[in-house]
C-alpha positions as CSV (number, residue, x, y, z in Angstrom):
1,M,97.6,83.0,99.5
2,D,95.4,83.3,96.5
3,T,96.5,86.6,94.8
4,E,93.8,86.5,92.1
5,F,92.3,89.7,93.8
6,F,95.4,91.6,92.6
7,K,93.7,91.9,89.3
8,D,90.9,93.9,90.8
9,L,93.4,96.1,92.6
10,A,95.3,97.0,89.4
11,R,92.7,99.7,88.6
12,L,93.1,101.3,91.9
13,T,95.7,103.7,93.1
14,L,97.1,104.4,96.5
15,L,95.2,107.1,98.1
16,I,96.7,109.5,100.6
17,K,95.0,112.2,102.5
18,K,98.0,114.2,103.7
19,R,101.2,115.2,101.9
20,V,103.9,112.8,103.1
21,S,107.6,112.9,103.1
22,S,110.6,110.6,102.9
23,P,114.3,111.0,102.1
24,Y,113.8,109.3,98.7
25,T,113.5,111.3,95.5
26,G,110.4,110.4,93.6
27,A,107.3,111.5,91.7
28,R,104.8,112.1,94.5
29,R,104.4,115.7,95.9
30,S,104.8,115.9,99.6
31,L,105.1,118.4,102.4
32,R,108.3,118.7,104.4
33,F,109.6,121.3,106.7
34,G,112.6,123.1,105.3
35,R,113.8,124.6,102.0
36,G,111.9,123.3,99.0
37,I,110.5,124.1,95.6
38,S,107.9,126.6,96.7
39,P,106.3,127.9,100.0
40,V,102.8,126.5,100.5
41,G,101.9,127.9,103.9
42,Y,102.7,128.5,107.5
43,R,102.4,126.7,110.8
44,E,103.3,127.6,114.4
45,Y,107.0,127.1,115.4
46,R,107.8,123.8,117.2
47,K,110.9,123.0,119.2
48,G,113.6,121.7,116.9
49,D,112.5,123.7,113.8
50,D,115.1,125.6,111.8
51,F,115.2,129.2,113.0
52,K,116.0,130.2,109.4
53,L,112.5,129.2,108.4
54,I,110.8,131.6,110.9
55,D,108.9,134.4,109.1
56,W,109.8,137.5,111.2
57,K,107.3,139.7,109.3
58,V,104.5,137.4,110.5
59,Y,106.0,137.6,114.0
60,G,105.9,141.4,113.8
61,R,102.2,141.3,113.1
62,T,101.1,138.5,115.4
63,E,103.9,138.3,118.0
64,K,103.9,134.5,117.4
65,L,106.5,132.4,115.8
66,Y,105.5,130.8,112.5
67,V,107.7,128.8,110.0
68,R,107.3,128.5,106.3
69,E,106.4,125.1,104.8
70,H,107.6,124.1,101.4
71,E,106.3,121.6,98.9
72,E,108.8,119.1,97.4
73,E,108.8,116.1,95.2
74,R,109.3,113.0,97.3
75,S,108.4,109.3,97.1
76,L,105.9,107.6,99.4
77,V,106.9,104.8,101.7
78,V,104.0,102.5,102.6
79,Q,104.5,101.0,106.0
80,I,102.2,98.1,106.8
81,L,102.0,97.1,110.5
82,L,100.3,93.7,110.8
83,D,99.1,92.1,114.0
84,A,100.5,88.5,114.2
85,S,99.4,87.8,117.8
86,A,97.6,84.6,118.8
87,S,94.2,86.2,118.7
88,M,94.6,86.7,115.0
89,G,94.8,83.0,114.6
90,Y,91.1,82.6,115.3
91,S,89.0,81.7,112.3
92,D,90.5,83.2,109.1
93,K,91.5,86.6,110.6
94,F,95.2,86.4,109.9
95,A,94.8,85.1,106.4
96,Y,92.3,87.9,105.6
97,A,94.5,90.5,107.3
98,S,97.5,89.2,105.3
99,K,95.6,89.7,102.1
100,I,95.0,93.3,103.0
101,A,98.7,93.8,103.8
102,A,99.7,92.1,100.5
103,G,97.1,94.2,98.6
104,F,98.6,97.5,99.9
105,A,102.1,96.2,99.1
106,Y,101.0,95.3,95.6
107,L,99.4,98.8,95.1
108,A,102.7,100.3,96.1
109,T,104.6,98.2,93.5
110,L,102.1,99.5,90.8
111,E,103.2,103.0,91.6
112,N,106.9,102.1,92.0
113,E,106.8,103.1,95.7
114,K,108.6,101.5,98.5
115,Y,106.7,99.3,101.0
116,A,107.5,97.2,104.1
117,I,105.4,94.7,106.0
118,S,106.2,94.6,109.7
119,L,104.6,92.0,112.1
120,F,103.9,92.5,115.8
121,S,102.7,90.6,118.8
122,E,104.8,90.8,122.0
123,D,107.5,92.5,120.0
124,L,107.9,94.1,116.6
125,K,109.4,92.3,113.7
126,P,110.2,95.2,111.3
127,G,110.2,94.9,107.6
128,E,112.7,96.5,105.2
129,P,111.2,99.0,102.7
130,R,111.7,97.8,99.1
131,R,110.1,98.3,95.6
132,S,110.6,94.9,94.0
133,R,107.5,93.0,93.0
134,T,109.6,89.8,93.3
135,Y,110.2,90.7,96.9
136,L,106.5,91.0,97.4
137,F,105.9,87.4,96.5
138,H,108.7,86.4,99.0
139,E,106.8,88.4,101.6
140,I,103.6,86.6,100.7
141,D,105.3,83.3,101.2
142,D,106.5,84.5,104.6
143,L,103.0,85.5,105.6
144,D,101.7,82.1,104.5
145,R,104.2,80.4,106.8
146,T,103.5,82.7,109.7
147,V,101.6,81.2,112.7
148,P,100.1,83.8,114.8
149,K,101.3,83.5,118.4
150,G,102.0,85.5,121.5
151,E,100.1,88.3,123.3
152,T,99.2,91.6,121.7
153,Y,101.2,94.6,122.8
154,I,99.9,97.2,120.4
155,K,101.1,100.2,122.3
156,K,104.6,98.8,122.6
157,A,104.6,97.9,118.9
158,A,103.6,101.5,118.0
159,E,106.4,102.9,120.2
160,Q,109.0,100.6,118.6
161,F,107.7,101.2,115.1
162,A,107.7,105.0,115.5
163,T,111.4,105.0,116.4
164,L,112.2,103.2,113.2
165,I,110.2,105.4,110.8
166,K,112.4,108.4,110.0
167,S,110.0,110.1,107.7
168,T,106.2,110.7,107.4
169,S,104.7,107.7,105.6
170,L,101.5,106.0,104.7
171,V,101.0,103.7,107.7
172,V,98.5,100.9,107.5
173,L,97.7,99.3,110.8
174,I,95.9,96.0,110.5
175,S,94.6,94.2,113.6
176,D,91.5,92.9,115.3
177,L,92.1,95.7,117.8
178,L,90.9,93.4,120.6
179,E,93.2,95.0,123.1
180,R,92.4,97.4,126.0
181,T,90.8,100.4,124.5
182,E,93.3,102.8,126.1
183,E,96.2,100.8,124.5
184,V,94.7,101.1,121.1
185,E,94.0,104.8,121.5
186,E,97.6,105.4,122.6
187,C,98.8,103.4,119.5
188,I,96.8,105.6,117.2
189,Y,98.0,108.8,118.7
190,R,101.6,107.6,118.7
191,L,101.3,107.0,114.9
192,S,99.2,110.0,114.1
193,G,102.1,112.0,112.7
194,H,101.8,109.8,109.6
195,D,99.0,109.4,107.1
196,L,97.4,106.6,109.2
197,L,94.9,104.0,108.1
198,V,93.5,101.7,110.8
199,V,91.9,98.5,109.6
200,Q,90.1,96.2,112.0
201,V,89.6,92.6,111.0
202,L,87.0,90.5,112.9
203,S,85.5,87.1,112.4
204,P,81.7,87.0,112.0
205,N,81.4,85.4,115.4
206,E,83.4,88.2,117.0
207,A,81.4,90.9,115.2
208,D,78.0,89.5,116.2
209,L,78.8,87.0,119.0
210,D,77.0,84.3,117.1
211,F,76.9,81.7,119.9
212,S,74.2,80.5,122.3
213,G,73.9,78.1,125.2
214,D,76.7,76.8,127.3
215,I,80.0,77.7,125.7
216,K,83.7,77.3,126.7
217,F,85.7,80.3,125.6
218,V,89.5,80.0,125.5
219,D,91.7,83.1,125.3
220,L,94.1,82.3,122.5
221,E,96.8,84.6,124.0
222,T,96.6,83.7,127.7
223,K,95.1,80.2,127.3
224,K,92.7,81.1,130.0
225,A,89.3,79.2,129.7
226,T,85.9,80.5,130.7
227,I,82.7,78.5,130.7
228,T,79.5,80.5,130.5
229,R,76.0,80.4,129.2
230,V,75.5,82.8,126.3
231,T,72.1,84.5,126.7
232,Q,70.3,87.1,124.7
233,G,71.1,89.6,127.4
234,Q,74.8,88.7,127.3
235,K,74.8,89.1,123.5
236,A,73.3,92.6,123.9
237,E,75.9,93.5,126.5
238,Y,78.7,92.2,124.3
239,S,77.4,94.2,121.4
240,R,77.2,97.3,123.5
241,R,80.8,97.0,124.8
242,L,82.2,96.3,121.3
243,Q,80.3,99.3,119.9
244,E,81.7,101.5,122.8
245,H,85.2,100.1,122.2
246,D,85.0,100.8,118.4
247,S,83.4,104.2,119.0
248,R,86.4,105.3,121.1
249,I,88.8,104.0,118.5
250,K,86.9,105.9,115.7
251,A,87.0,109.0,117.9
252,A,90.8,108.7,118.3
253,C,91.2,108.3,114.6
254,K,89.0,111.3,113.9
255,N,90.8,113.4,116.4
256,S,94.2,112.4,115.0
257,G,93.3,112.7,111.3
258,A,93.4,108.9,110.7
259,D,90.9,106.8,108.8
260,F,89.2,103.8,110.4
261,F,87.6,100.7,108.7
262,S,86.2,97.5,110.2
263,F,85.7,94.4,108.2
264,S,84.3,90.9,108.8
265,T,86.3,88.1,107.2
266,K,83.1,87.2,105.3
267,K,83.4,90.4,103.2
268,P,85.0,89.7,99.9
269,I,88.5,91.2,99.9
270,S,87.9,93.1,96.7
271,E,84.9,94.8,98.3
272,A,87.0,95.7,101.3
273,F,89.6,97.4,99.1
274,S,86.9,99.3,97.3
275,E,85.9,100.8,100.7
276,L,89.5,101.4,101.6
277,M,90.2,103.2,98.4
278,S,87.2,105.5,99.0
279,R,89.1,107.5,101.6
280,P,87.9,111.2,101.2
281,E,90.1,113.9,100.0
282,S,92.9,111.5,99.3
283,R,93.1,110.8,95.6
284,R,96.1,112.4,94.0
285,G,97.2,112.4,90.4
């Protein structure tokens, strides 16, 4: 992997939209339920909350249970969930997605935050959160050696991932998202308790179906082959279905407070990060 683009990232900072929490002491302000430095607001009681945090005066006025939230100093953990299934092996998708993963890890090291890169296809291969920049280059070497394979089980990966993450984190999901729409939606909602950033990576041919005539398509995951003639009508139908698929994903992200970005591998990686770092209401000093 050519890491020259790291120079462009050095001027950027990790952007987070919500306050996040972790068990690690650090410099970033975050929101946790429980005793803290100062109360910052209220939310409705949820099963499992500490009864000691219930504000009974508010209950007396509203007859509803509310708990106090407190602001504390905590470090951010950047959890990067990278699709390594066979479909990502098409064109340069996995190489491009790997650069996005490495870029977020590099930004984490600039702020002395912990990060982990986890791979998934049929199962999850979890990474271990660390801060070391030296470790980052070991991770890059591992990504360069990785050969995308297996089918995509994005919902399963999210379920496995969610059980491993013990604190609210910045979660960066990177995938082509070419899975059943319902599976992608469930993945997003499963991870929506975190500050979630969903990044779709497509090849130019996938984004625009830049084919014509008699074509043999082979599913890289199932190896199933289909021979068809690509007509203008089929291109229009493909575009409609892809737009519908992505529209539902965007809606799931909006409903869950996540951010969604879609990139073609022809877009320079530095330009992609400029867009990623433009997340609204997320820059923090």
